[in-house]
N, CA, C and O atoms as a MOPAC input file, in Angstrom:
PM7 MOZYME 1SCF
protein

 N     60.90800 1    56.24300 1    39.35600 1
 C     59.30500 1    56.32600 1    39.63400 1
 C     58.87800 1    56.49700 1    37.95800 1
 O     57.71200 1    56.32700 1    37.60300 1
 N     59.54600 1    56.71500 1    37.36400 1
 C     59.22600 1    56.92200 1    36.60500 1
 C     58.87800 1    55.48200 1    35.12700 1
 O     58.21700 1    55.30100 1    34.10500 1
 N     60.18900 1    54.61400 1    36.29300 1
 C     60.39000 1    53.55600 1    35.29600 1
 C     59.02400 1    52.15500 1    36.12800 1
 O     58.54700 1    51.09100 1    35.73500 1
 N     58.89900 1    52.95900 1    37.31400 1
 C     57.61000 1    51.81700 1    37.75200 1
 C     56.42500 1    52.97300 1    36.84300 1
 O     56.00500 1    52.13400 1    36.04700 1
 N     56.04600 1    53.61700 1    36.65700 1
 C     54.77600 1    54.17900 1    35.77400 1
 C     54.94000 1    53.37900 1    34.45000 1
 O     53.99400 1    52.75100 1    33.97700 1
 N     56.03500 1    53.41400 1    33.92900 1
 C     56.14600 1    52.57300 1    32.85500 1
 C     55.81100 1    50.98000 1    32.99400 1
 O     54.94700 1    50.59800 1    32.20500 1
 N     56.21600 1    50.24000 1    33.64700 1
 C     56.13300 1    49.19600 1    34.11500 1
 C     54.10100 1    49.11700 1    34.16900 1
 O     53.47500 1    48.54900 1    33.27400 1
 N     53.57100 1    49.63800 1    35.08900 1
 C     51.95200 1    50.03000 1    34.96300 1
 C     51.63400 1    49.88600 1    33.90400 1
 O     51.00000 1    48.89000 1    33.55400 1
 N     52.05300 1    51.03300 1    32.92700 1
 C     51.51400 1    51.51800 1    31.96300 1
 C     51.73100 1    49.96500 1    30.96400 1
 O     50.79900 1    49.17300 1    30.82800 1
 N     52.63500 1    49.82000 1    30.55300 1
 C     52.59300 1    47.97700 1    29.90700 1
 C     51.64400 1    47.04400 1    30.49400 1
 O     51.17200 1    46.11900 1    29.83400 1
 N     51.35800 1    47.24600 1    31.66800 1
 C     50.94300 1    45.89000 1    32.30200 1
 C     49.32000 1    45.97000 1    31.88700 1
 O     48.58400 1    45.01500 1    31.63600 1
 N     48.92200 1    47.65500 1    31.88900 1
 C     47.66100 1    47.98600 1    31.35200 1
 C     47.48200 1    47.67400 1    29.99900 1
 O     46.58400 1    46.99300 1    29.50400 1
 N     48.29700 1    48.16100 1    29.51600 1
 C     48.41600 1    47.73400 1    27.80300 1
 C     48.07000 1    45.91500 1    27.72800 1
 O     47.15300 1    45.41100 1    27.08000 1
 N     48.82500 1    45.36000 1    28.36200 1
 C     48.41000 1    43.86000 1    27.96300 1
 C     47.38100 1    43.42900 1    28.35700 1
 O     46.77200 1    42.50700 1    27.81400 1
 N     46.97500 1    44.11800 1    29.51100 1
 C     45.18000 1    44.00000 1    30.29200 1
 C     44.35800 1    44.32500 1    29.15300 1
 O     43.58400 1    43.41500 1    28.85500 1
 N     44.29200 1    45.46900 1    28.34900 1
 C     43.57700 1    46.05000 1    27.82000 1
 C     43.67300 1    45.01400 1    26.35000 1
 O     42.63000 1    44.71300 1    25.76900 1
 N     44.81600 1    44.60200 1    25.92500 1
 C     44.83300 1    43.91600 1    24.60100 1
 C     43.93500 1    42.55600 1    24.82100 1
 O     43.03900 1    42.13200 1    24.09100 1
 N     44.52500 1    41.90700 1    26.25400 1
 C     43.90200 1    40.97600 1    26.49600 1
 C     41.86500 1    41.22300 1    26.27700 1
 O     41.06200 1    40.80000 1    25.44600 1
 N     41.73600 1    42.14900 1    27.56400 1
 C     40.20300 1    42.58200 1    27.09400 1
 C     39.35000 1    42.26400 1    25.54700 1
 O     38.35200 1    41.58000 1    25.31800 1
 N     40.17900 1    43.03700 1    24.69700 1
 C     39.64400 1    43.00800 1    23.68300 1
 C     39.32600 1    41.82500 1    22.99500 1
 O     38.25500 1    41.54700 1    22.45600 1
 N     40.47300 1    41.07600 1    23.06900 1
 C     40.94000 1    39.73600 1    22.59600 1
 C     39.24700 1    38.83600 1    23.40100 1
 O     38.57100 1    37.98400 1    22.82300 1
 N     39.08100 1    39.20400 1    24.31300 1
 C     38.09000 1    38.41600 1    25.25700 1
 C     36.91900 1    38.84600 1    24.64800 1
 O     36.00100 1    38.04200 1    24.49000 1
 N     36.77400 1    40.54600 1    24.11300 1
 C     35.61200 1    40.30500 1    23.60100 1
 C     35.52800 1    40.93600 1    22.24500 1
 O     35.05300 1    41.96400 1    21.76200 1
 N     36.23300 1    39.81700 1    21.81000 1
 C     36.20600 1    39.55600 1    20.25000 1
 C     35.88700 1    37.75600 1    20.30700 1
 O     35.18300 1    37.23500 1    19.44200 1
 N     36.26000 1    37.27200 1    20.98400 1
 C     35.80200 1    35.79600 1    21.44200 1
 C     34.36000 1    35.74500 1    22.03000 1
 O     33.63900 1    34.80400 1    21.70000 1
 N     33.80500 1    36.89000 1    23.04900 1
 C     32.70500 1    36.86700 1    23.22500 1
 C     31.52800 1    36.97100 1    22.04600 1
 O     30.51500 1    36.27200 1    22.03400 1
 N     31.87700 1    38.01300 1    21.03500 1
 C     30.97900 1    38.08700 1    19.93600 1
 C     31.02700 1    37.41400 1    19.42300 1
 O     29.88600 1    37.08000 1    19.10400 1
 N     32.22200 1    36.41400 1    18.72200 1
 C     32.04100 1    35.33200 1    17.86100 1
 C     30.93200 1    33.75300 1    18.58600 1
 O     30.19000 1    32.98000 1    17.98000 1
 N     31.26200 1    33.82400 1    19.90300 1
 C     30.73800 1    32.63100 1    20.48800 1
 C     29.12600 1    33.12500 1    20.11900 1
 O     28.41500 1    32.38600 1    19.43800 1
 N     28.63500 1    34.40900 1    20.62100 1
 C     27.32400 1    34.61800 1    20.67300 1
 C     27.03900 1    34.96300 1    19.16900 1
 O     25.88700 1    35.36600 1    19.01400 1
 N     27.79500 1    34.91000 1    18.00600 1
 C     27.10100 1    34.74900 1    16.81900 1
 C     27.36600 1    33.29400 1    16.42700 1
 O     27.11300 1    32.83300 1    15.31400 1
 N     27.84700 1    32.68300 1    17.34400 1
 C     27.71000 1    31.12500 1    16.40000 1
 C     26.33700 1    30.66700 1    17.27600 1
 O     25.41700 1    30.05300 1    16.73600 1
 N     26.32800 1    31.03000 1    18.62900 1
 C     25.00000 1    30.49900 1    19.23600 1
 C     23.86900 1    30.66200 1    18.47000 1
 O     22.99600 1    29.83600 1    18.20500 1
 N     23.99100 1    31.97200 1    18.09700 1
 C     22.87200 1    32.47200 1    17.28200 1
 C     22.87600 1    31.66800 1    15.94000 1
 O     21.82200 1    31.17700 1    15.53800 1
 N     23.69400 1    31.56700 1    15.44700 1
 C     23.89500 1    30.53100 1    14.02400 1
 C     23.13100 1    29.38900 1    14.65000 1
 O     21.94400 1    29.24000 1    14.36100 1
 N     23.73100 1    28.58600 1    15.47900 1
 C     23.07800 1    27.18200 1    16.37100 1
 C     21.45100 1    26.88900 1    16.28400 1
 O     20.79400 1    25.91700 1    15.91200 1
 N     21.06400 1    28.41100 1    16.89400 1
 C     19.68100 1    28.59800 1    17.13100 1
 C     18.72700 1    28.70100 1    16.00900 1
 O     17.53100 1    28.41200 1    16.04500 1
 N     19.41000 1    29.15300 1    15.00100 1
 C     18.88600 1    29.35300 1    13.88200 1
 C     18.29700 1    28.02800 1    12.88300 1
 O     17.24900 1    27.83600 1    12.26600 1
 N     19.68000 1    27.17500 1    13.10400 1
 C     19.57000 1    25.64400 1    12.40300 1
 C     19.03500 1    24.82800 1    13.48200 1
 O     19.21800 1    23.64500 1    13.19700 1
 N     18.44400 1    24.96800 1    14.61200 1
 C     17.82900 1    23.91400 1    15.43900 1
 C     16.46700 1    24.50300 1    14.66900 1
 O     15.62700 1    23.73800 1    14.19300 1
 N     16.35800 1    25.90600 1    14.60800 1
 C     14.94100 1    26.08500 1    14.43900 1
 C     14.30500 1    25.29800 1    13.30600 1
 O     13.21000 1    24.73600 1    13.35200 1
 N     15.44900 1    25.35500 1    11.91800 1
 C     15.47300 1    24.97100 1    10.71800 1
 C     15.45600 1    23.53800 1    10.68100 1
 O     14.95700 1    22.89500 1     9.75800 1
 N     16.07900 1    22.97600 1    11.82900 1
 C     15.73100 1    21.36200 1    11.34100 1
 C     14.36300 1    21.14300 1    12.24600 1
 O     13.54600 1    20.33100 1    11.81300 1
 N     14.17000 1    21.61300 1    13.08900 1
 C     12.79900 1    21.07800 1    13.75300 1
 C     11.47500 1    21.39100 1    12.93100 1
 O     10.35100 1    20.95400 1    13.17700 1
 N     11.92900 1    22.41800 1    11.68800 1
 C     11.23800 1    22.66600 1    10.88100 1
 C     10.96400 1    21.48400 1     9.98900 1
 O      9.82400 1    21.28900 1     9.56500 1
 N     12.09800 1    20.58500 1     9.65200 1
 C     12.12800 1    19.28200 1     8.75300 1
 C     12.08300 1    18.29600 1     9.45500 1
 O     12.80700 1    17.42400 1     8.97500 1
 N     11.26100 1    17.77300 1    10.97500 1
 C     11.67600 1    16.68800 1    11.19400 1
 C     10.37900 1    15.92200 1    10.58000 1
 O      9.43600 1    16.43100 1     9.97400 1
 N     10.56600 1    14.73600 1    10.86200 1
 C      9.76100 1    13.98700 1    10.24000 1
 C      8.45500 1    14.08900 1    10.83500 1
 O      8.33400 1    14.34800 1    12.03200 1
 N      7.47500 1    13.90300 1    10.08200 1
 C      6.08300 1    13.54700 1    10.81900 1
 C      5.74900 1    12.91700 1    12.26800 1
 O      4.82300 1    13.24300 1    13.01000 1
 N      6.92000 1    11.74800 1    12.52500 1
 C      6.62000 1    10.79700 1    13.46100 1
 C      7.54900 1    11.90500 1    14.57100 1
 O      7.07000 1    12.11300 1    15.68600 1
 N      8.45300 1    12.36000 1    14.30200 1
 C      9.20800 1    13.29700 1    15.26300 1
 C      8.30900 1    14.40600 1    15.83200 1
 O      8.35600 1    14.73200 1    17.01900 1
 N      7.41900 1    15.01800 1    14.85900 1
 C      6.34000 1    16.25400 1    15.12000 1
 C      5.20800 1    15.84300 1    15.71600 1
 O      4.38600 1    16.61300 1    16.21200 1
 N      5.11500 1    14.59800 1    15.69300 1
 C      3.89300 1    13.92900 1    16.10300 1
 C      4.57700 1    13.52100 1    18.12800 1
 O      4.09800 1    13.65700 1    19.25400 1
 N      5.50900 1    13.15100 1    17.70600 1
 C      6.50900 1    12.99100 1    19.32900 1
 C      6.43800 1    14.53600 1    19.86900 1
 O      5.55200 1    14.81200 1    20.67800 1
 N      7.04800 1    15.21000 1    19.58200 1
 C      6.44400 1    16.51900 1    20.15900 1
 C      5.35900 1    17.04200 1    20.51800 1
 O      5.19600 1    17.57700 1    21.61500 1
 N      4.48400 1    16.94300 1    19.61700 1
 C      3.16400 1    17.27000 1    20.25800 1
 C      2.44500 1    16.24400 1    21.68800 1
 O      1.64400 1    16.49800 1    22.58700 1
 N      3.17500 1    15.11500 1    21.31500 1
 C      2.56800 1    14.64400 1    22.54400 1
 C      3.31300 1    14.80400 1    23.60300 1
 O      2.85500 1    14.46800 1    24.69500 1
 N      4.40800 1    15.26100 1    23.51600 1
 C      5.48000 1    15.64300 1    24.71700 1
 C      4.71200 1    17.25700 1    25.15900 1
 O      4.83900 1    17.71500 1    26.29400 1
 N      4.17600 1    17.74800 1    24.40900 1
 C      3.74000 1    19.05000 1    24.87200 1
 C      2.13500 1    18.82700 1    25.68900 1
 O      1.71900 1    19.37400 1    26.71100 1
 N      1.70600 1    18.17300 1    25.11300 1
 C      0.18000 1    17.69100 1    25.33400 1
 C      0.23200 1    17.29900 1    26.91200 1
 O     -0.60600 1    17.65300 1    27.74200 1
 N      1.90500 1    16.13300 1    27.27700 1
 C      1.86200 1    15.32700 1    28.31700 1
 C      2.13200 1    16.26300 1    29.17400 1
 O      1.64500 1    16.19400 1    30.30200 1
 N      3.06500 1    17.45200 1    28.75900 1
 C      3.78100 1    18.67300 1    29.84100 1
 C      2.66700 1    19.01800 1    29.98800 1
 O      2.29600 1    18.15200 1    30.77900 1
 N      1.35900 1    19.98500 1    29.73700 1
 C      0.37800 1    20.60700 1    29.53500 1
 C     -0.29600 1    19.83800 1    30.71900 1
 O     -0.61400 1    20.60200 1    31.63000 1
 N     -0.67300 1    18.18700 1    30.99800 1
 C     -1.11500 1    17.73300 1    31.45800 1
 C     -1.08600 1    17.44700 1    33.01200 1
 O     -1.96000 1    17.36300 1    33.87500 1
 N      0.42000 1    17.32400 1    33.00300 1
 C      1.10500 1    17.77300 1    34.05600 1
 C      0.85400 1    18.70000 1    34.88300 1
 O      0.38300 1    18.52400 1    36.00700 1
 N      1.21300 1    19.97300 1    34.28600 1
 C      0.54600 1    21.45400 1    34.80100 1
 C     -0.72300 1    21.18700 1    35.53100 1
 O     -0.88100 1    21.16400 1    36.75100 1
 N     -1.88200 1    20.92700 1    34.29400 1
 C     -3.25700 1    20.82100 1    35.05500 1
 C     -3.47600 1    19.69600 1    35.85300 1
 O     -4.61700 1    19.56500 1    36.29600 1
 N     -2.48300 1    18.70200 1    36.18600 1
 C     -2.67300 1    17.63700 1    37.27100 1
 C     -2.30100 1    18.80700 1    38.35300 1
 O     -3.10000 1    19.03500 1    39.26100 1
 N     -1.34800 1    19.38400 1    38.27200 1
 C     -0.81400 1    20.24800 1    39.64200 1
 C     -1.53800 1    21.29400 1    40.25900 1
 O     -1.54700 1    21.52800 1    41.46700 1
 N     -2.24200 1    22.01400 1    39.23400 1
 C     -2.86500 1    22.67500 1    39.65800 1
 C     -4.37200 1    22.20400 1    39.89700 1
 O     -5.08600 1    23.19800 1    40.02900 1
 N     -5.04700 1    21.07300 1    39.99100 1
 C     -5.77000 1    20.34000 1    40.37500 1
 C     -5.56300 1    20.12600 1    42.01200 1
 O     -6.41800 1    20.54100 1    42.79500 1
 N     -4.71700 1    19.64900 1    42.33100 1
 C     -3.90700 1    18.94900 1    43.28500 1
 C     -3.54000 1    20.16800 1    44.80100 1
 O     -3.68100 1    20.15400 1    46.02400 1
 N     -2.90500 1    21.29000 1    43.51400 1
 C     -3.11000 1    22.40200 1    44.58000 1
 C     -4.37300 1    22.98100 1    44.76700 1
 O     -4.51500 1    23.57500 1    45.83600 1
 N     -5.62400 1    22.95000 1    43.75700 1
 C     -6.90200 1    23.41900 1    44.16900 1
 C     -7.34600 1    22.43800 1    45.53400 1
 O     -7.57600 1    22.65700 1    46.72400 1
 N     -7.33100 1    21.68700 1    44.97200 1
 C     -8.04400 1    20.43000 1    46.27200 1
 C     -7.02300 1    20.59000 1    47.52900 1
 O     -7.63000 1    20.66000 1    48.59800 1
 N     -6.06100 1    20.63900 1    47.60400 1
 C     -5.51300 1    21.02300 1    48.57800 1
 C     -5.98800 1    22.34100 1    49.73400 1
 O     -6.09000 1    22.60000 1    50.93300 1
 N     -6.16300 1    22.87700 1    48.42400 1
 C     -6.51300 1    24.37400 1    49.47800 1
 C     -8.40900 1    24.29300 1    49.69300 1
 O     -9.01300 1    25.04700 1    50.45600 1
 N     -8.98100 1    23.37500 1    48.96100 1
 C    -10.52900 1    23.25900 1    49.46100 1
 C    -10.46600 1    22.58900 1    50.35100 1
 O    -11.38500 1    22.87800 1    51.11800 1
 N     -9.60200 1    21.44900 1    50.89000 1
 C     -9.42000 1    20.55100 1    52.04000 1
 C     -8.84800 1    21.65100 1    53.19700 1
 O     -9.19300 1    21.54900 1    54.37400 1
 N     -8.21200 1    22.39100 1    52.86600 1
 C     -7.65500 1    23.21300 1    54.18900 1
 C     -8.86200 1    23.91200 1    54.42600 1
 O     -9.25600 1    23.86800 1    55.59100 1
 N     -9.59900 1    24.59300 1    53.55700 1
 C    -10.49400 1    25.31300 1    54.01600 1
 C    -11.53600 1    24.73400 1    54.40100 1
 O    -12.35200 1    25.46900 1    54.95700 1
 N    -11.86300 1    23.39600 1    54.27400 1
 C    -12.97700 1    22.70700 1    54.91900 1
 C    -12.85800 1    22.30800 1    55.80500 1
 O    -13.88000 1    21.92700 1    56.37600 1
 N    -11.66300 1    22.15500 1    56.41900 1
 C    -10.86400 1    21.48400 1    57.85400 1
 C    -11.01800 1    22.96300 1    58.67400 1
 O    -11.40200 1    22.96200 1    59.84300 1
 N    -10.70200 1    24.16700 1    57.99900 1
 C    -11.13600 1    25.34300 1    58.68800 1
 C    -11.99300 1    25.32600 1    59.15800 1
 O    -12.08100 1    25.25100 1    60.38300 1
 N    -13.09300 1    25.39700 1    58.26500 1
 C    -14.79100 1    25.78200 1    58.69200 1
 C    -14.87700 1    24.71500 1    59.30500 1
 O    -15.71100 1    25.01300 1    60.16100 1
 N    -14.51400 1    23.30300 1    59.54400 1
 C    -15.01100 1    22.31800 1    60.32200 1
 C    -14.94000 1    22.79800 1    61.89700 1
 O    -15.76000 1    22.87100 1    62.81200 1
 N    -13.58900 1    23.07600 1    61.74900 1
 C    -12.99100 1    24.00600 1    62.95500 1
 C    -13.97800 1    24.89200 1    63.52400 1
 O    -14.75000 1    24.66500 1    64.45500 1
 N    -13.84200 1    25.92200 1    62.83600 1
 C    -14.87800 1    27.06500 1    63.07400 1
 C    -15.91700 1    26.83800 1    63.70300 1
 O    -16.30900 1    27.57600 1    64.60700 1
 N    -16.71400 1    25.44900 1    63.20200 1
 C    -17.80400 1    25.37700 1    63.70900 1
 C    -17.85600 1    24.64200 1    64.62600 1
 O    -18.73500 1    24.66100 1    65.48700 1
 N    -17.05900 1    23.99900 1    64.58300 1
 C    -16.62800 1    23.08400 1    65.83500 1
 C    -16.82100 1    24.06600 1    66.89000 1
 O    -17.80700 1    23.95000 1    67.61800 1
 N    -15.72800 1    25.33000 1    67.11300 1
 C    -15.69000 1    25.72400 1    68.10200 1
 C    -16.70200 1    26.35100 1    68.23800 1
 O    -16.97000 1    26.12600 1    69.41900 1
 N    -17.59200 1    27.09500 1    67.79700 1
 C    -18.91900 1    27.77900 1    67.60400 1
 C    -19.91300 1    27.03400 1    67.96300 1
 O    -20.88800 1    27.61000 1    68.44500 1
 N    -19.93200 1    25.65400 1    67.83600 1
 C    -21.32500 1    24.94100 1    68.76700 1
 C    -20.79400 1    24.51800 1    70.32000 1
 O    -21.47500 1    24.44200 1    71.34200 1
 N    -19.46700 1    24.29000 1    70.16100 1
 C    -18.89000 1    24.05100 1    71.90500 1
 C    -19.42600 1    24.94400 1    72.65600 1
 O    -20.04200 1    24.73400 1    73.70100 1
 N    -19.05300 1    26.71000 1    71.77800 1
 C    -19.04300 1    27.73600 1    72.66800 1
 C    -20.55800 1    28.08100 1    72.79200 1
 O    -20.69500 1    28.82300 1    73.76400 1
 N    -21.63900 1    27.84900 1    72.23300 1
 C    -22.84300 1    27.65400 1    72.02100 1
 C    -23.50200 1    26.35800 1    73.20500 1
 O    -24.54900 1    26.52000 1    73.83200 1
 N    -22.92800 1    25.54100 1    73.27200 1
 C    -23.08400 1    24.25400 1    74.57600 1
 C    -22.68000 1    24.80500 1    75.66700 1
 O    -23.22900 1    24.31500 1    76.65400 1
 N    -21.67900 1    25.91600 1    75.97100 1
 C    -20.98400 1    26.24500 1    77.05100 1
 C    -21.90600 1    27.24600 1    77.95900 1
 O    -22.16800 1    27.27500 1    79.16100 1
 N    -22.23300 1    27.95500 1    76.97600 1
 C    -23.21800 1    29.02400 1    77.05700 1
 C    -24.65200 1    28.24300 1    77.62700 1
 O    -25.25600 1    28.89700 1    78.47700 1
 N    -25.02500 1    27.42600 1    77.39300 1
 C    -26.17700 1    27.00700 1    77.38900 1
 C    -25.71000 1    26.22600 1    78.65000 1
 O    -26.30400 1    26.50200 1    79.69300 1
 N    -24.94100 1    25.49300 1    78.68800 1
 C    -24.75800 1    25.05300 1    80.56300 1
 C    -24.63800 1    26.24000 1    81.62500 1
 O    -25.32700 1    26.39600 1    82.63400 1
 N    -23.59700 1    27.04000 1    81.15300 1
 C    -23.61300 1    28.26600 1    82.09100 1
 C    -25.49900 1    29.10700 1    82.54600 1
 O    -25.73700 1    29.40300 1    83.71600 1
 N    -26.32100 1    29.29200 1    81.68300 1
 C    -27.19700 1    29.25800 1    81.74800 1
 C    -28.27800 1    28.63300 1    82.75200 1
 O    -29.10100 1    29.11800 1    83.52800 1
 N    -27.90800 1    27.35600 1    82.38900 1
 C    -28.93700 1    26.19400 1    82.88000 1
 C    -28.25100 1    26.04000 1    84.56200 1
 O    -28.97400 1    25.50200 1    85.40100 1
 N    -26.75700 1    26.56600 1    85.00900 1
 C    -26.29300 1    26.29600 1    85.59900 1
 C    -26.87900 1    27.55400 1    86.66600 1
 O    -27.14400 1    27.40400 1    87.85900 1
 N    -26.98000 1    28.67800 1    85.95300 1
 C    -27.25400 1    30.09900 1    86.57000 1
 C    -28.96200 1    29.65900 1    87.49100 1
 O    -29.19500 1    29.80700 1    88.69000 1
 N    -29.99800 1    29.05200 1    86.29700 1
 C    -31.19200 1    28.63500 1    86.88000 1
 C    -31.06800 1    27.72300 1    88.12500 1
 O    -31.65300 1    27.98700 1    89.17500 1
 N    -30.55100 1    27.01200 1    88.01500 1
 C    -30.26000 1    26.03400 1    89.10300 1
 C    -29.94000 1    26.62600 1    90.38400 1
 O    -30.63000 1    26.41700 1    91.38300 1
 N    -28.58800 1    27.58700 1    90.37700 1
 C    -28.63200 1    28.47300 1    91.36100 1
 C    -29.52600 1    29.14100 1    92.06700 1
 O    -29.65400 1    29.23500 1    93.28700 1
 N    -30.37500 1    29.77900 1    90.85200 1
 C    -31.53400 1    30.75400 1    91.56500 1
 C    -32.65000 1    29.98400 1    92.11000 1
 O    -33.33500 1    30.47600 1    93.00700 1
 N    -32.95900 1    28.50400 1    91.51900 1
 C    -33.83400 1    27.87400 1    91.99800 1
 C    -33.26400 1    27.40700 1    93.16600 1
 O    -34.16800 1    27.62300 1    93.97300 1
 N    -32.12400 1    26.78100 1    93.94000 1
 C    -31.60500 1    27.03900 1    95.02000 1
 C    -31.93200 1    27.96900 1    95.61800 1
 O    -32.76100 1    27.97300 1    96.52800 1
 N    -31.37000 1    28.83300 1    95.22400 1
 C    -31.41100 1    29.80800 1    96.52900 1
 C    -33.07200 1    29.87000 1    96.90100 1
 O    -33.56800 1    29.82700 1    98.02700 1
 N    -33.65700 1    29.96500 1    95.80900 1
 C    -35.15900 1    30.32400 1    96.15000 1
 C    -35.98500 1    29.37800 1    96.99300 1
 O    -36.80600 1    29.72900 1    97.84100 1
 N    -35.55600 1    27.67200 1    96.53900 1
 C    -35.83700 1    26.91000 1    97.35400 1
 C    -35.00300 1    26.81300 1    98.68600 1
 O    -35.54800 1    26.24300 1    99.63100 1
 N    -33.88400 1    27.25700 1    98.83100 1
 C    -33.05000 1    27.64200 1   100.35000 1
 C    -33.95400 1    28.84500 1   101.15500 1
 O    -34.10800 1    28.63600 1   102.35800 1
 N    -34.43500 1    29.81900 1   100.71600 1
 C    -35.42900 1    30.88800 1   101.22000 1
 C    -36.62300 1    29.90400 1   101.62200 1
 O    -36.81600 1    29.61600 1   102.80300 1
 N    -37.19200 1    29.54300 1   100.87700 1
 C    -39.00900 1    28.62500 1   101.00000 1
 C    -38.56300 1    27.98700 1   102.16000 1
 O    -39.24100 1    28.29400 1   103.14000 1
 N    -37.20400 1    26.81700 1   102.49400 1
 C    -37.00400 1    25.85300 1   103.38800 1
 C    -37.27700 1    26.81500 1   104.88700 1
 O    -38.11500 1    26.74600 1   105.78500 1
 N    -36.07100 1    27.73800 1   104.60100 1
 C    -36.03100 1    28.77400 1   105.56200 1
 C    -37.13800 1    29.23000 1   106.35700 1
 O    -37.03600 1    29.40700 1   107.57100 1
 N    -38.25900 1    29.43600 1   105.66100 1
 C    -39.46200 1    30.27200 1   105.98000 1
 C    -40.15800 1    29.02100 1   106.63300 1
 O    -40.71000 1    29.11000 1   107.73000 1
 N    -40.11200 1    27.92400 1   105.95500 1
 C    -40.74800 1    26.76600 1   106.68700 1
 C    -40.06500 1    26.68900 1   107.90500 1
 O    -40.71100 1    26.61500 1   108.95000 1
 N    -38.82000 1    26.69700 1   107.90700 1
 C    -38.48400 1    26.17400 1   109.20500 1
 C    -38.44500 1    27.00200 1   110.53000 1
 O    -38.35200 1    26.67700 1   111.71400 1
 N    -38.56600 1    28.34400 1   109.79600 1
 C    -38.88900 1    29.83400 1   110.90100 1
 C    -40.89000 1    29.26500 1   111.37800 1
 O    -41.42400 1    29.33000 1   112.48500 1
 N    -41.33300 1    28.90200 1   110.40800 1
 C    -43.18900 1    28.63100 1   110.55800 1
 C    -43.15500 1    27.70700 1   111.94600 1
 O    -43.75000 1    27.82500 1   113.01700 1
 N    -42.26700 1    26.81100 1   111.48700 1
 C    -41.89600 1    25.59000 1   111.98900 1
 C    -41.59000 1    25.55100 1   113.54000 1
 O    -41.84300 1    24.65400 1   114.34500 1
 N    -41.08700 1    26.55200 1   113.70200 1
 C    -40.23200 1    26.89000 1   114.90800 1
 C    -40.75300 1    27.73700 1   115.68000 1
 O    -40.19000 1    27.99600 1   116.74400 1
 N    -41.90100 1    28.33800 1   115.33500 1
 C    -43.02200 1    29.06900 1   115.84600 1
 C    -44.32000 1    28.10200 1   116.53300 1
 O    -45.14100 1    28.56000 1   117.32800 1
 N    -44.30400 1    27.00200 1   116.15200 1
 C    -45.11100 1    26.01000 1   116.09300 1
 C    -46.35200 1    26.07200 1   115.12400 1
 O    -47.38800 1    25.42100 1   115.26000 1
 N    -46.08900 1    26.89600 1   114.20400 1
 C    -47.32900 1    26.75200 1   113.25700 1
 C    -47.30600 1    25.23900 1   112.37200 1
 O    -46.34200 1    24.80300 1   111.74300 1
 N    -48.44900 1    24.69200 1   112.49900 1
 C    -48.33800 1    23.32400 1   111.63500 1
 C    -48.68300 1    23.90800 1   110.42400 1
 O    -49.38700 1    24.88900 1   110.18000 1
 N    -47.92900 1    22.96600 1   109.53800 1
 C    -48.43400 1    22.90700 1   108.04600 1
 C    -49.39400 1    22.03200 1   107.55900 1
 O    -49.23900 1    20.87800 1   107.95900 1
 N    -50.18300 1    22.18800 1   106.94300 1
 C    -51.11600 1    21.03000 1   106.43900 1
 C    -50.27400 1    19.83600 1   105.45300 1
 O    -49.36800 1    20.19300 1   104.70100 1
 N    -50.65800 1    18.54300 1   105.55700 1
 C    -49.94300 1    17.58800 1   105.03600 1
 C    -48.22500 1    17.20900 1   105.96600 1
 O    -47.33700 1    16.38800 1   105.73500 1
 N    -48.33300 1    17.85100 1   106.61400 1
 C    -47.04100 1    17.61000 1   107.91100 1
 C    -47.56200 1    17.61500 1   109.30000 1
 O    -47.39300 1    18.60600 1   110.01100 1
 N    -48.18200 1    16.56700 1   109.72300 1
 C    -48.41500 1    16.45300 1   110.79100 1
 C    -47.94700 1    16.41500 1   111.78200 1
 O    -47.89500 1    17.20200 1   112.72700 1
 N    -47.28600 1    14.73000 1   111.45100 1
 C    -45.99600 1    13.97500 1   112.18300 1
 C    -44.66400 1    14.79300 1   112.37000 1
 O    -44.30100 1    15.74200 1   111.67500 1
 N    -44.03700 1    14.26600 1   113.39100 1
 C    -42.68100 1    15.05200 1   113.38300 1
 C    -41.50600 1    14.54400 1   112.94900 1
 O    -40.40400 1    15.07800 1   112.83300 1
 N    -41.96500 1    13.18800 1   112.67300 1
 C    -40.99400 1    12.70100 1   111.61000 1
 C    -40.60800 1    13.10600 1   109.69500 1
 O    -39.79400 1    12.67800 1   108.87600 1
 N    -41.52900 1    13.96400 1   109.68000 1
 C    -41.95200 1    14.86600 1   108.18200 1
 C    -41.26200 1    16.39300 1   108.55200 1
 O    -41.36900 1    17.35300 1   107.78900 1
 N    -40.53100 1    16.44200 1   109.87000 1
 C    -40.00000 1    18.23900 1   110.24800 1
 C    -39.45300 1    18.62900 1   109.37800 1
 O    -38.73000 1    17.72400 1   108.95900 1
 N    -39.36100 1    19.41900 1   108.85900 1
 C    -38.04100 1    19.91000 1   107.90700 1
 C    -36.39700 1    20.22600 1   108.42100 1
 O    -36.13300 1    20.55800 1   109.57700 1
 N    -35.71500 1    20.11400 1   107.70500 1
 C    -34.48800 1    20.48900 1   108.49700 1
 C    -33.72300 1    21.13200 1   107.77300 1
 O    -32.65200 1    21.54200 1   108.21800 1

């Protein structure tokens, strides 16, 4: 049992040493990265005027591309909004015309009902033998 624990302790020691070595390497890499970043900034400052002009143009191109994408997005939103508004207007107009047709159909039904009532009265009067002015002949008899 003691031998087993001693083996585990020695394994942990090796792992601990490897971890410490890895941490040292990581810190060294971070330091090198920071040094390279500083050197890059220095190199950019010492660029030729042509290179600075190129970088300025590159930044302008990126800004123009971003504005273009924003405008396209805005236009797409406006087109969608316009299409929705047109659809809503169309639906509203359809609804208004349906309502109008329904009202007219009701008026027609009322008119037909009134007309049927008048015709029923005229038939009854005719059946009773009442002669209506303008309907002297039997051919003009109401049905």
